[in-house]
Every structure is written in C-alpha cells, then in structure tokens.
Residue frames as qw, qx, qy, qz and C-alpha x, y, z in Angstrom:
[[0.005, -0.884, -0.467, 0.008, -0.01, -0.04, 0.02],
 [0.352, 0.541, -0.046, 0.762, 1.20, 3.56, -0.78],
 [0.270, -0.172, -0.543, 0.777, 1.76, 5.83, 2.25],
 [0.229, 0.047, 0.034, -0.972, -0.94, 8.23, 1.14],
 [0.409, 0.241, 0.814, -0.335, -3.46, 5.36, 0.99],
 [0.563, 0.559, -0.083, -0.603, -4.26, 5.95, -2.70],
 [0.900, 0.218, 0.377, 0.020, -4.43, 3.39, -5.51],
 [0.579, 0.756, -0.288, 0.096, -0.98, 3.74, -6.99],
 [0.183, 0.609, -0.713, 0.294, 2.50, 2.26, -6.41],
 [0.746, -0.373, 0.385, -0.395, 2.88, -0.02, -3.45],
 [0.321, 0.359, -0.872, -0.087, 3.88, -3.70, -3.34],
 [0.841, -0.192, 0.183, -0.471, 2.46, -7.08, -2.39],
 [0.023, 0.356, -0.933, -0.035, 3.41, -10.79, -1.83],
 [0.849, -0.030, -0.164, -0.501, 1.39, -13.76, -2.76],
 [0.016, 0.418, -0.885, 0.204, 2.30, -16.77, -0.69],
 [0.596, -0.173, -0.741, -0.256, 0.78, -20.25, -0.27],
 [0.567, -0.615, 0.088, -0.540, -1.22, -20.73, 2.86],
 [0.965, -0.226, -0.120, 0.059, 0.44, -24.03, 3.76],
 [0.603, 0.363, -0.319, 0.635, 3.84, -22.31, 4.02],
 [0.527, -0.663, -0.372, 0.378, 4.69, -21.31, 7.56],
 [0.335, 0.379, 0.062, 0.860, 5.18, -17.51, 7.59],
 [0.175, -0.791, -0.452, 0.374, 4.32, -14.25, 9.24],
 [0.351, 0.759, 0.180, 0.518, 4.22, -10.69, 7.93],
 [0.469, -0.271, -0.249, 0.803, 6.42, -7.97, 9.29],
 [0.062, 0.797, 0.241, -0.550, 5.70, -4.28, 9.53],
 [0.619, 0.634, 0.316, 0.340, 5.47, -2.84, 5.98],
 [0.395, -0.359, 0.098, 0.840, 7.99, -0.23, 4.96],
 [0.278, 0.772, 0.531, 0.211, 6.00, 2.62, 3.57],
 [0.211, -0.604, 0.037, 0.768, 7.59, 5.84, 2.45],
 [0.519, 0.762, 0.038, -0.385, 7.05, 7.96, -0.71],
 [0.197, 0.694, -0.650, -0.239, 10.44, 6.74, -1.98],
 [0.232, 0.213, -0.948, -0.043, 10.22, 3.05, -1.07],
 [0.762, -0.159, 0.140, -0.612, 7.21, 0.81, -0.56],
 [0.354, 0.287, -0.890, 0.002, 8.03, -2.74, 0.59],
 [0.848, -0.286, 0.051, -0.444, 6.05, -5.70, 1.88],
 [0.220, 0.464, -0.842, 0.165, 7.94, -8.44, 3.78],
 [0.909, -0.298, -0.043, -0.288, 7.16, -11.89, 5.12],
 [0.155, -0.589, 0.781, -0.137, 9.44, -14.11, 7.16],
 [0.946, 0.058, -0.218, -0.231, 9.62, -17.82, 6.22],
 [0.638, -0.538, 0.549, 0.048, 11.82, -20.70, 7.38],
 [0.723, 0.533, -0.415, -0.143, 14.39, -22.33, 5.12],
 [0.906, 0.000, -0.370, 0.206, 17.11, -24.88, 5.71],
 [0.468, 0.222, -0.397, 0.757, 19.13, -22.39, 7.73],
 [0.150, -0.422, -0.561, 0.697, 16.48, -20.63, 9.73],
 [0.219, 0.808, 0.388, -0.384, 14.45, -17.41, 9.29],
 [0.373, 0.079, 0.464, 0.799, 14.56, -15.69, 5.94],
 [0.216, 0.642, 0.279, -0.680, 12.92, -12.38, 5.07],
 [0.371, 0.331, 0.662, 0.561, 11.37, -12.22, 1.59],
 [0.041, 0.642, 0.212, -0.735, 10.57, -8.68, 0.47],
 [0.398, 0.554, 0.549, 0.483, 8.81, -7.22, -2.60],
 [0.152, -0.656, -0.159, 0.722, 9.31, -3.54, -3.18],
 [0.401, 0.727, 0.378, 0.410, 8.57, -0.68, -5.53],
 [0.351, -0.537, -0.067, 0.764, 10.47, 2.49, -5.71],
 [0.428, 0.847, 0.309, -0.060, 9.04, 5.33, -7.88],
 [0.710, 0.257, 0.127, 0.644, 11.45, 6.82, -10.34],
 [0.113, 0.859, 0.128, 0.483, 10.85, 10.49, -9.60],
 [0.553, -0.831, 0.055, -0.010, 12.48, 10.59, -6.18],
 [0.380, 0.656, -0.562, 0.330, 16.14, 11.19, -5.32],
 [0.887, -0.455, -0.070, -0.043, 17.31, 8.48, -2.83],
 [0.049, 0.792, -0.575, 0.199, 20.60, 8.79, -1.00],
 [0.522, 0.243, -0.801, 0.163, 22.82, 5.98, 0.17],
 [0.107, -0.143, 0.710, -0.681, 21.82, 6.45, 3.81],
 [0.689, 0.059, 0.130, -0.711, 18.13, 5.91, 2.95],
 [0.786, 0.223, -0.533, -0.221, 18.89, 2.64, 1.25],
 [0.342, 0.224, -0.807, 0.426, 20.96, 1.48, 4.18],
 [0.381, -0.073, 0.524, -0.758, 18.20, 2.33, 6.68],
 [0.801, 0.121, -0.144, -0.569, 15.81, 0.26, 4.57],
 [0.707, 0.245, -0.663, 0.016, 18.03, -2.80, 4.22],
 [0.069, 0.274, -0.750, 0.597, 18.77, -2.75, 8.01],
 [0.599, -0.077, 0.307, -0.736, 15.06, -3.32, 8.65],
 [0.831, 0.182, -0.359, -0.383, 15.10, -6.66, 6.88],
 [0.872, -0.409, 0.261, -0.071, 17.31, -8.55, 9.26],
 [0.399, -0.581, 0.643, 0.300, 20.47, -10.66, 8.81],
 [0.280, 0.027, 0.870, 0.405, 19.14, -12.83, 5.94],
 [0.448, 0.605, 0.350, -0.557, 16.83, -11.54, 3.26],
 [0.362, 0.242, 0.655, 0.618, 15.86, -11.55, -0.39],
 [0.164, 0.678, 0.273, -0.663, 14.61, -8.15, -1.51],
 [0.308, 0.149, 0.686, 0.642, 13.38, -8.09, -5.15],
 [0.226, 0.794, 0.495, -0.271, 11.30, -5.68, -7.15],
 [0.451, 0.715, 0.224, 0.485, 11.40, -2.57, -9.26],
 [0.530, -0.500, -0.158, 0.667, 14.19, -0.44, -7.86],
 [0.345, 0.911, 0.184, 0.132, 14.13, 2.01, -10.83],
 [0.311, -0.821, 0.407, 0.251, 17.89, 2.23, -10.40],
 [0.852, 0.510, -0.092, 0.079, 20.42, 1.58, -13.16],
 [0.313, -0.751, 0.568, 0.124, 23.98, 0.43, -12.75],
 [0.638, 0.483, -0.573, -0.181, 26.19, -1.63, -14.97],
 [0.163, -0.376, 0.847, -0.338, 27.12, -3.69, -11.89],
 [0.515, 0.150, 0.783, -0.315, 23.83, -5.61, -12.16],
 [0.443, 0.262, 0.776, 0.364, 23.45, -5.56, -15.97],
 [0.277, 0.864, 0.292, -0.302, 21.91, -2.16, -16.90],
 [0.656, 0.580, 0.173, 0.452, 23.16, -0.41, -20.00],
 [0.223, 0.621, -0.195, 0.726, 24.21, 2.70, -18.04],
 [0.446, -0.351, -0.608, 0.554, 24.69, 3.99, -14.49],
 [0.132, -0.791, -0.254, -0.541, 22.49, 6.71, -13.09],
 [0.051, -0.524, 0.477, -0.704, 23.09, 8.81, -9.97],
 [0.770, -0.328, 0.197, -0.510, 20.42, 6.77, -8.13],
 [0.962, 0.111, -0.248, 0.041, 22.18, 3.56, -9.20],
 [0.423, 0.475, -0.518, 0.572, 25.45, 4.86, -7.78],
 [0.371, -0.475, 0.423, -0.677, 23.85, 5.52, -4.44],
 [0.944, -0.128, 0.019, -0.304, 22.27, 2.03, -4.34],
 [0.838, 0.293, -0.377, 0.264, 25.60, 0.40, -5.26],
 [0.115, 0.543, -0.523, 0.647, 27.35, 2.40, -2.54],
 [0.669, -0.364, 0.332, -0.557, 24.83, 1.06, 0.03],
 [0.979, 0.100, -0.166, -0.065, 25.33, -2.51, -1.35],
 [0.604, 0.450, -0.482, 0.449, 29.09, -2.17, -0.92],
 [0.162, -0.527, 0.498, -0.670, 28.83, -0.74, 2.63],
 [0.760, -0.233, 0.359, -0.490, 26.49, -3.57, 3.84],
 [0.117, -0.341, 0.915, 0.181, 28.21, -6.29, 1.85],
 [0.717, 0.321, 0.444, -0.431, 25.14, -7.32, -0.08],
 [0.290, -0.085, 0.799, 0.520, 24.87, -9.13, -3.42],
 [0.526, 0.400, -0.041, -0.749, 22.70, -8.43, -6.47],
 [0.437, 0.130, 0.875, 0.163, 20.89, -11.16, -8.45],
 [0.469, 0.581, 0.016, -0.665, 19.60, -10.31, -11.90],
 [0.837, 0.339, 0.428, 0.029, 18.95, -11.94, -15.23],
 [0.379, -0.358, 0.415, 0.746, 21.20, -9.55, -17.11],
 [0.184, 0.387, 0.691, 0.582, 18.43, -8.90, -19.63],
 [0.190, -0.213, -0.033, -0.958, 16.08, -5.83, -20.03],
 [0.066, -0.379, -0.871, 0.306, 13.11, -5.93, -17.72],
 [0.190, 0.678, 0.320, -0.634, 11.46, -2.52, -18.55],
 [0.363, 0.294, 0.649, 0.601, 10.03, -2.00, -21.99],
 [0.076, 0.472, 0.209, -0.853, 9.03, 1.66, -22.46],
 [0.494, 0.661, 0.561, -0.059, 6.22, 2.65, -24.77],
 [0.181, 0.906, -0.172, -0.343, 8.21, 5.59, -26.10],
 [0.911, 0.359, 0.044, 0.196, 10.06, 4.34, -29.20],
 [0.333, 0.804, -0.323, 0.371, 12.91, 6.76, -28.50],
 [0.492, -0.636, 0.514, -0.300, 13.65, 5.10, -25.15],
 [0.494, 0.357, -0.792, -0.034, 15.78, 2.00, -24.87],
 [0.869, -0.393, -0.241, -0.177, 14.64, -1.11, -22.78],
 [0.215, 0.569, -0.648, 0.458, 16.81, -1.62, -19.73],
 [0.617, -0.247, -0.723, 0.190, 17.16, -3.62, -16.51],
 [0.186, -0.512, 0.277, -0.792, 15.53, -2.09, -13.44],
 [0.841, -0.354, 0.062, -0.404, 14.01, -5.13, -11.76],
 [0.593, 0.314, -0.697, 0.253, 16.39, -7.40, -9.82],
 [0.780, -0.572, -0.249, -0.048, 17.00, -8.83, -6.38],
 [0.139, 0.664, -0.554, 0.484, 19.35, -7.98, -3.53],
 [0.879, -0.310, -0.357, -0.061, 20.25, -10.67, -1.08],
 [0.063, -0.674, 0.602, -0.424, 22.17, -11.11, 2.11],
 [0.556, -0.337, 0.679, -0.341, 23.19, -14.21, 4.08],
 [0.880, 0.250, 0.399, -0.068, 22.69, -16.62, 1.09],
 [0.426, -0.301, 0.598, 0.608, 25.39, -17.58, -1.39],
 [0.432, 0.540, -0.179, -0.699, 24.74, -16.22, -4.82],
 [0.165, 0.236, -0.901, -0.323, 25.46, -19.69, -6.29],
 [0.199, 0.281, 0.896, -0.280, 22.15, -20.90, -4.80],
 [0.383, 0.610, 0.241, -0.651, 20.14, -18.56, -7.08],
 [0.344, 0.208, 0.715, 0.572, 18.87, -18.89, -10.63],
 [0.210, 0.595, 0.202, -0.749, 17.37, -15.74, -12.19],
 [0.309, 0.262, 0.754, 0.517, 15.32, -15.81, -15.37],
 [0.233, 0.338, 0.025, -0.912, 13.56, -13.07, -17.24],
 [0.425, 0.394, 0.814, 0.025, 10.25, -14.36, -18.67],
 [0.042, -0.056, 0.412, 0.908, 9.27, -12.83, -21.99],
 [0.111, -0.581, -0.781, -0.200, 5.56, -13.01, -21.19],
 [0.041, 0.158, -0.124, 0.979, 4.68, -9.32, -20.93],
 [0.152, -0.647, -0.744, 0.062, 1.73, -8.48, -18.71],
 [0.071, -0.954, -0.125, 0.263, 2.67, -4.80, -18.51],
 [0.421, 0.851, -0.284, 0.131, 5.70, -2.70, -19.53],
 [0.231, -0.638, 0.717, -0.160, 7.86, -4.79, -17.21],
 [0.684, 0.151, -0.701, -0.132, 8.96, -8.43, -17.76],
 [0.845, -0.491, 0.036, -0.206, 8.31, -11.01, -15.09],
 [0.251, 0.613, -0.712, 0.234, 11.55, -11.98, -13.30],
 [0.929, -0.270, -0.210, -0.140, 11.66, -15.49, -11.88],
 [0.026, 0.662, -0.660, 0.354, 14.15, -15.91, -8.98],
 [0.923, -0.178, -0.316, -0.131, 14.70, -19.44, -7.86],
 [0.117, -0.681, 0.642, -0.331, 16.67, -20.43, -4.73],
 [0.932, -0.073, -0.337, -0.107, 17.83, -23.87, -3.72],
 [0.719, -0.654, 0.220, 0.079, 19.94, -25.52, -1.04],
 [0.787, -0.069, 0.372, 0.487, 22.57, -26.63, -3.55],
 [0.058, -0.571, 0.306, 0.759, 24.66, -24.48, -5.84],
 [0.697, 0.594, 0.384, -0.114, 23.16, -24.16, -9.33],
 [0.501, -0.071, 0.461, 0.729, 25.04, -23.98, -12.64],
 [0.288, 0.863, 0.294, -0.293, 24.25, -20.75, -14.31],
 [0.631, 0.355, 0.260, 0.638, 25.67, -19.28, -17.53],
 [0.185, -0.917, -0.159, 0.314, 26.53, -15.98, -15.91],
 [0.529, 0.802, -0.088, 0.263, 28.51, -13.42, -17.81],
 [0.755, -0.153, -0.172, 0.615, 32.26, -13.41, -16.96],
 [0.040, -0.990, -0.030, -0.133, 33.47, -10.08, -15.48],
 [0.655, 0.372, -0.326, 0.571, 36.97, -8.74, -15.18],
 [0.035, -0.420, 0.425, -0.801, 36.26, -7.07, -11.84],
 [0.139, -0.289, -0.866, 0.385, 34.57, -7.78, -8.54],
 [0.127, -0.713, -0.592, -0.354, 31.00, -6.60, -8.10],
 [0.427, -0.822, -0.281, 0.252, 31.94, -4.68, -5.02],
 [0.540, 0.062, 0.088, 0.835, 34.66, -2.60, -6.75],
 [0.050, -0.845, -0.286, 0.448, 34.18, 1.01, -5.73],
 [0.565, 0.436, 0.328, 0.618, 34.74, 2.63, -9.13],
 [0.028, -0.951, -0.123, -0.283, 33.91, 6.09, -7.84],
 [0.588, -0.762, 0.184, 0.199, 36.70, 5.83, -5.33],
 [0.737, -0.053, 0.387, 0.552, 39.16, 4.88, -8.04],
 [0.395, 0.797, 0.262, 0.374, 38.42, 7.99, -10.12],
 [0.507, -0.288, -0.091, 0.807, 41.20, 10.59, -9.86],
 [0.134, 0.945, 0.265, -0.139, 40.47, 14.33, -9.97],
 [0.049, 0.898, -0.386, -0.207, 44.13, 15.16, -10.61],
 [0.949, 0.105, 0.128, 0.268, 47.05, 13.62, -12.42],
 [0.240, -0.815, 0.353, 0.391, 50.72, 14.53, -12.55],
 [0.822, 0.417, 0.293, 0.256, 52.28, 14.39, -15.99],
 [0.595, 0.439, 0.025, 0.673, 55.70, 15.73, -16.95],
 [0.329, -0.093, -0.326, 0.881, 55.85, 17.95, -13.87],
 [0.280, -0.197, -0.143, -0.929, 52.41, 19.43, -14.50],
 [0.171, 0.229, 0.851, -0.441, 49.37, 18.77, -12.33],
 [0.264, -0.143, -0.545, -0.782, 46.34, 18.30, -14.52],
 [0.332, 0.164, 0.684, -0.629, 42.91, 18.56, -12.87],
 [0.385, 0.420, 0.819, 0.067, 39.65, 17.31, -14.30],
 [0.267, 0.886, 0.364, -0.100, 38.41, 20.80, -15.42],
 [0.635, 0.301, 0.090, 0.706, 41.84, 22.10, -16.35],
 [0.195, -0.960, -0.151, -0.129, 41.61, 25.04, -14.00],
 [0.600, 0.420, -0.402, 0.550, 45.31, 24.52, -13.02],
 [0.473, -0.765, 0.122, -0.420, 44.39, 25.29, -9.39],
 [0.941, -0.307, 0.070, 0.123, 46.11, 22.12, -8.16],
 [0.749, 0.347, -0.048, 0.562, 49.25, 22.91, -10.15],
 [0.101, 0.734, -0.133, 0.659, 49.51, 26.47, -8.93],
 [0.664, -0.677, 0.107, -0.300, 48.81, 25.52, -5.33],
 [0.946, -0.138, 0.027, 0.291, 51.51, 22.76, -5.46],
 [0.577, 0.479, -0.064, 0.658, 54.07, 25.15, -6.98],
 [0.194, -0.793, 0.122, -0.565, 53.31, 27.81, -4.35],
 [0.835, -0.538, 0.109, -0.049, 53.87, 25.31, -1.61],
 [0.878, 0.122, 0.021, 0.462, 57.19, 24.29, -3.22],
 [0.288, 0.684, -0.085, 0.665, 58.24, 27.91, -3.45],
 [0.496, -0.770, 0.127, -0.380, 57.48, 28.45, 0.28],
 [0.935, -0.298, 0.079, 0.175, 59.61, 25.41, 1.23],
 [0.714, 0.355, 0.015, 0.603, 62.49, 26.62, -0.98],
 [0.002, 0.819, -0.064, 0.570, 62.26, 30.17, 0.41],
 [0.694, -0.702, 0.105, -0.121, 62.64, 28.92, 4.00],
 [0.895, -0.100, 0.114, 0.419, 65.85, 27.16, 3.00],
 [0.529, 0.399, 0.115, 0.740, 67.29, 30.26, 1.23],
 [0.194, -0.941, -0.239, -0.141, 65.95, 33.00, 3.55],
 [0.616, -0.649, 0.074, 0.441, 69.33, 33.39, 5.21],
 [0.503, -0.003, 0.408, 0.761, 70.80, 34.39, 1.83],
 [0.088, 0.565, 0.498, 0.651, 67.91, 36.60, 0.71],
 [0.355, -0.812, -0.450, 0.110, 66.77, 38.28, 3.94],
 [0.061, 0.959, -0.085, 0.263, 67.85, 41.69, 5.22],
 [0.599, -0.707, 0.365, 0.092, 70.59, 40.17, 7.34],
 [0.880, 0.248, 0.233, 0.329, 72.28, 38.59, 4.32],
 [0.321, -0.650, 0.283, 0.628, 75.66, 40.11, 3.28],
 [0.499, 0.281, 0.643, 0.509, 74.92, 39.48, -0.41],
 [0.067, 0.211, -0.158, -0.962, 74.36, 42.44, -2.72],
 [0.602, 0.400, 0.331, -0.606, 70.91, 43.06, -4.18],
 [0.561, 0.508, -0.466, -0.459, 72.03, 41.97, -7.60],
 [0.163, 0.239, -0.955, 0.059, 73.23, 38.65, -6.25],
 [0.384, 0.200, 0.714, -0.551, 69.94, 38.19, -4.41],
 [0.628, 0.486, -0.037, -0.608, 68.06, 38.84, -7.63],
 [0.416, 0.453, -0.744, -0.261, 70.27, 36.40, -9.44],
 [0.093, -0.044, 0.958, -0.269, 69.48, 33.66, -6.84],
 [0.525, 0.364, 0.485, -0.598, 65.77, 34.33, -7.27],
 [0.586, 0.560, -0.278, -0.516, 65.94, 34.18, -11.08],
 [0.340, 0.428, -0.831, -0.107, 68.05, 31.00, -11.10],
 [0.066, 0.016, -0.955, 0.288, 66.47, 28.96, -8.29],
 [0.262, 0.347, 0.667, -0.605, 63.05, 30.19, -7.30],
 [0.439, 0.463, -0.129, -0.759, 61.63, 31.62, -10.56],
 [0.357, 0.210, -0.811, -0.414, 62.08, 28.44, -12.65],
 [0.125, 0.156, 0.924, -0.326, 59.89, 26.52, -10.11],
 [0.366, 0.563, 0.525, -0.523, 56.78, 28.49, -11.11],
 [0.349, 0.606, -0.303, -0.647, 57.61, 29.34, -14.76],
 [0.138, -0.131, 0.949, 0.252, 57.89, 25.70, -15.86],
 [0.099, 0.433, 0.870, 0.214, 55.04, 24.95, -18.28],
 [0.097, 0.478, 0.288, -0.824, 53.79, 28.53, -18.15],
 [0.206, 0.131, -0.548, -0.800, 52.68, 28.30, -21.77],
 [0.363, -0.312, -0.846, -0.236, 49.98, 25.87, -20.64],
 [0.314, -0.558, -0.669, 0.377, 48.99, 26.95, -17.14],
 [0.113, -0.095, 0.014, 0.989, 49.01, 30.53, -18.24],
 [0.328, -0.350, -0.575, -0.663, 45.36, 30.00, -19.22],
 [0.328, -0.399, -0.761, 0.392, 44.41, 29.78, -15.54],
 [0.133, -0.886, -0.388, -0.218, 41.99, 32.25, -14.02],
 [0.162, 0.705, -0.255, 0.642, 43.35, 35.55, -12.65],
 [0.674, -0.641, 0.154, -0.334, 42.41, 34.47, -9.10],
 [0.956, -0.179, 0.090, 0.213, 44.87, 31.57, -9.39],
 [0.632, 0.501, -0.089, 0.584, 47.56, 33.59, -11.10],
 [0.198, -0.839, 0.155, -0.483, 47.42, 36.16, -8.29],
 [0.881, -0.469, 0.049, 0.051, 48.70, 33.46, -5.92],
 [0.806, 0.085, 0.075, 0.581, 52.04, 33.40, -7.73],
 [0.224, 0.737, 0.051, 0.636, 52.02, 37.19, -8.23],
 [0.532, -0.809, 0.037, -0.248, 51.72, 37.72, -4.49],
 [0.888, -0.314, 0.099, 0.322, 54.66, 35.47, -3.87],
 [0.622, 0.389, 0.093, 0.674, 56.88, 37.32, -6.35],
 [0.095, -0.835, -0.006, -0.542, 55.87, 40.71, -4.88],
 [0.762, -0.644, 0.057, -0.025, 56.74, 39.25, -1.45],
 [0.867, -0.026, 0.087, 0.489, 60.14, 38.12, -2.70],
 [0.399, 0.621, 0.054, 0.673, 61.02, 41.49, -4.15],
 [0.381, -0.836, 0.043, -0.393, 60.19, 43.15, -0.83],
 [0.878, -0.438, 0.091, 0.172, 62.36, 40.62, 1.00],
 [0.762, 0.239, 0.097, 0.594, 65.30, 41.17, -1.36],
 [0.220, 0.620, 0.040, 0.753, 65.15, 44.99, -1.30],
 [0.311, -0.404, -0.597, 0.620, 63.88, 45.39, 2.30],
 [0.010, 0.421, 0.301, 0.855, 61.53, 47.97, 0.85],
 [0.146, 0.119, 0.545, -0.817, 59.41, 50.13, 3.15],
 [0.316, 0.473, 0.788, -0.237, 55.64, 49.90, 3.16],
 [0.310, 0.743, 0.131, -0.578, 55.02, 52.99, 1.01],
 [0.077, 0.432, -0.702, -0.561, 56.89, 51.52, -2.03],
 [0.807, 0.244, 0.120, -0.524, 54.36, 49.87, -4.31],
 [0.786, -0.010, 0.598, 0.155, 54.70, 46.44, -5.91],
 [0.648, 0.716, 0.228, 0.121, 54.44, 47.98, -9.31],
 [0.045, 0.940, -0.336, 0.035, 57.32, 50.30, -8.54],
 [0.597, -0.484, 0.634, 0.083, 59.46, 47.39, -7.33],
 [0.783, 0.324, 0.498, 0.185, 58.84, 45.38, -10.56],
 [0.448, 0.885, 0.032, 0.123, 59.73, 48.50, -12.66],
 [0.125, -0.888, 0.442, -0.021, 62.91, 49.45, -10.80],
 [0.580, -0.393, 0.710, 0.067, 64.20, 45.89, -10.61],
 [0.438, 0.428, -0.561, -0.556, 63.21, 45.13, -14.19],
 [0.208, 0.041, 0.969, -0.126, 61.26, 42.05, -13.14],
 [0.378, -0.150, -0.566, -0.717, 58.27, 41.10, -15.28],
 [0.592, -0.117, 0.454, -0.656, 54.97, 40.47, -13.51],
 [0.525, 0.070, 0.847, -0.040, 53.27, 37.00, -13.81],
 [0.585, 0.684, 0.367, -0.236, 50.95, 38.26, -16.58],
 [0.293, 0.839, -0.374, -0.267, 53.83, 39.82, -18.47],
 [0.295, -0.426, 0.848, 0.111, 55.89, 36.65, -18.03],
 [0.634, 0.307, 0.699, -0.127, 53.06, 34.61, -19.51],
 [0.544, 0.813, 0.078, -0.193, 52.80, 36.82, -22.62],
 [0.065, 0.783, -0.591, -0.184, 56.56, 36.85, -23.07],
 [0.428, -0.226, 0.875, 0.026, 56.91, 33.04, -22.73],
 [0.655, 0.470, 0.579, -0.123, 54.03, 32.33, -25.13],
 [0.429, 0.862, -0.138, -0.232, 55.35, 34.75, -27.71],
 [0.049, -0.645, 0.746, 0.155, 58.81, 33.16, -27.55],
 [0.542, 0.012, 0.839, -0.057, 57.26, 29.69, -27.76],
 [0.624, 0.676, 0.323, -0.221, 55.20, 30.72, -30.84],
 [0.279, 0.833, -0.415, -0.237, 58.30, 32.08, -32.58],
 [0.284, -0.417, 0.858, 0.093, 60.15, 28.81, -31.92],
 [0.642, 0.311, 0.690, -0.120, 57.33, 26.82, -33.45],
 [0.569, 0.784, 0.076, -0.237, 57.15, 28.95, -36.55],
 [0.258, 0.784, -0.561, -0.069, 60.97, 28.60, -37.13],
 [0.683, -0.318, 0.653, -0.077, 61.18, 24.93, -36.15],
 [0.119, 0.380, -0.781, -0.481, 62.76, 22.60, -38.74],
 [0.160, 0.253, 0.954, -0.004, 59.95, 20.02, -38.27],
 [0.196, -0.174, -0.395, -0.881, 57.16, 21.18, -40.52],
 [0.423, -0.470, -0.764, -0.129, 54.53, 19.40, -38.34],
 [0.320, -0.424, -0.498, 0.686, 55.04, 21.80, -35.50],
 [0.023, -0.052, -0.214, -0.975, 53.89, 24.73, -37.55],
 [0.404, -0.390, -0.629, -0.537, 50.33, 23.35, -37.58],
 [0.394, -0.401, -0.693, 0.451, 50.18, 23.53, -33.81],
 [0.061, -0.409, -0.238, 0.879, 49.49, 27.26, -34.10],
 [0.035, -0.307, -0.660, -0.685, 46.93, 27.10, -36.89],
 [0.313, 0.044, 0.304, -0.899, 43.84, 29.21, -36.12],
 [0.266, -0.242, -0.879, -0.313, 41.40, 26.31, -36.32],
 [0.493, -0.449, -0.086, -0.740, 37.87, 27.06, -35.15],
 [0.262, 0.006, -0.875, 0.407, 37.52, 25.80, -31.58],
 [0.506, -0.624, -0.473, -0.363, 34.46, 25.28, -29.44],
 [0.216, 0.320, -0.538, 0.750, 35.13, 27.24, -26.29],
 [0.492, -0.561, -0.665, 0.033, 33.51, 26.71, -22.90],
 [0.341, -0.854, -0.259, 0.296, 32.59, 29.74, -20.81],
 [0.138, 0.973, -0.184, -0.034, 35.50, 32.21, -20.82],
 [0.800, -0.357, 0.382, 0.294, 38.26, 29.66, -20.73],
 [0.307, 0.824, -0.378, -0.288, 41.22, 30.67, -22.89],
 [0.965, 0.133, 0.070, 0.216, 43.58, 28.50, -24.90],
 [0.605, -0.443, 0.184, 0.635, 47.35, 28.99, -25.07],
 [0.416, 0.335, 0.430, 0.728, 47.11, 30.52, -28.56],
 [0.096, -0.880, -0.354, -0.303, 44.93, 33.38, -27.13],
 [0.575, -0.679, -0.126, 0.438, 47.53, 34.49, -24.66]]
C-alpha cells in the first residue's frame, strides 16, 4: 500500500497458505514501498521482500541503508528499484544507481539479476533496460537462478528468482572485476604528468597551489641568503631568485598561463613578497614600482613573453609538423576559458 493510501504504487506478496510464515511491519515511504514476510528455510528465518521505488524521487545511500537494515540478517529483496547500474546488468549507470551500489558495498550485499532488459518503455525513443532485480544477504549467490520471462503482462517483464539448497550451474557473464569494486573511489580528480598537475576541469588550481607550496619550502631554505641580514648584494639576491626560485613556477607557463586571474594572483603575491624581502623595501613603495625598478616582469607579463617566444620557436622549427600547432582552427570554447594561442 502507498503511504498516502491511494491506488498507485505499493507492493504485495502472494504466498501459499500451507507455508509457515508471518508478515512484518510494511516499509511505507514515498520513496520506497516494501512488503515483507518471514519464512523458514534450511538455515532458519529468511525475510522475503517485494518492493517498488518510484522513479521520480532522489534516494541517498543512507536511505537505502536504513531500509536494508530493517530486513534482518538474511533476506531476499526483489522488485522494481528504478535504479540503473552496470554492476547488475543495466546499460548505463544513473546517480540513483550509484547511491544504491554504494549502500550495497557498505552492507556487503549481493545483487541477483537476469542480465536482460526488464522494462520496456512505450516511447520508441527510449531503450529497454534492466531495473527489476534482487538484492540478497546471508545466502550464497550460487544458490540462485534468475530468469527473465518474456511473457509481458505490462511494460515490465516477469523476473523469476529461484533459490535452492545446492549451488546451481548458471551461464553468468564473466566479469573482469569484482562486483563490489568502488569505481567512484578509483576516479582521480588530478594527475601528474611531466611535472604538471592536470585537474579534471583544467583550472590549473592544483598545479599552482603545489608550486606555491614548493616555493614556500625553498624560500625557507634560502631565507638566510635573501633576507635583510644577508651580506649578499641586491644583484646577487636577484640572481638567486631568477636562477632557483623563478624556474619553479615558470615551468610549463605556456599551458597553465590560461588559468583564471584568481589563481595567477597566488604566484604574483609570492613574487611581490620576494622582491620586498630582497630589497627590504618600506611599506610605501608599491609592488608595481618594485617590478619596474628591478626590471622584473609580472606574472601576466611573463606569460605573454613566454608564449610569444614559444610561438616564434614553433614557426621557425625545422619540423614542418610543429607549424600546424599554431593554426587558427575554429575551436568550441567553454565559458570564458582561454587556450594558449589566445595569450
């Protein structure tokens, strides 16, 4: 029965009267409606549950966990979950399917499905897919045999789930991974390649943050040579900065120069701080004046200078294939993100 006591949704179980059983408290929420009975098998009490989950709701992992915990230590919960995940044979994985799979992994449950489509939409533009399956606990999966019957009584196929005391031989599809593999946890948001830190959205935030941290570590090691108590001349201090510190953040500048100004300002603040340490400048001397007097390019100016030099090297390179790297090919741009050729 649906929680609002109207004739839609809900679930039911038909059981022979000569089978010893008793019904438990129904689980009735707008997101999950489940009917459960407890029977006795060869190992003791077993909860058999039929459920229906409407497709319009967003269900989190915690809600699935709360539901499965009400079924006891051994159960078979089958029905229309309206959740798709390739782990149980669907063609694709939906956000709701990810949440259900996460709950299955946390509770160490198993899924039983036929591997065939069970939902046949009337819309010809929609593709049939698998949304009806079973989730079990406390019973080896080898004791089950799942079959999808092609006798349509509605837009869903009937799924026959058989359980026996002995292991059954099934023609299950071979998989190269374990069902409980947490693929979301294996996805990486950043990757390090040739000294550059590439993030998923190419914002270069991770790269700039890492370089700023490395600059801070190197500065602490060299402060005794660059600080106001150092006996080195200002020209020698600038030479140390240009030869040791500056190459740390200028590496790959032709690529990460497309980062947002908010990220570039992180490096600009460090360089301004360095010039003040080297010159021991008073507070009323501006950063712009320091860059001008010391003939040090700002980060933005350094980006333009490096990109221009890189473009000239490509145009004069003996390999004719490199010239095409700077061709003005029409590109589809996302938001206000720039490409290196725009710098």
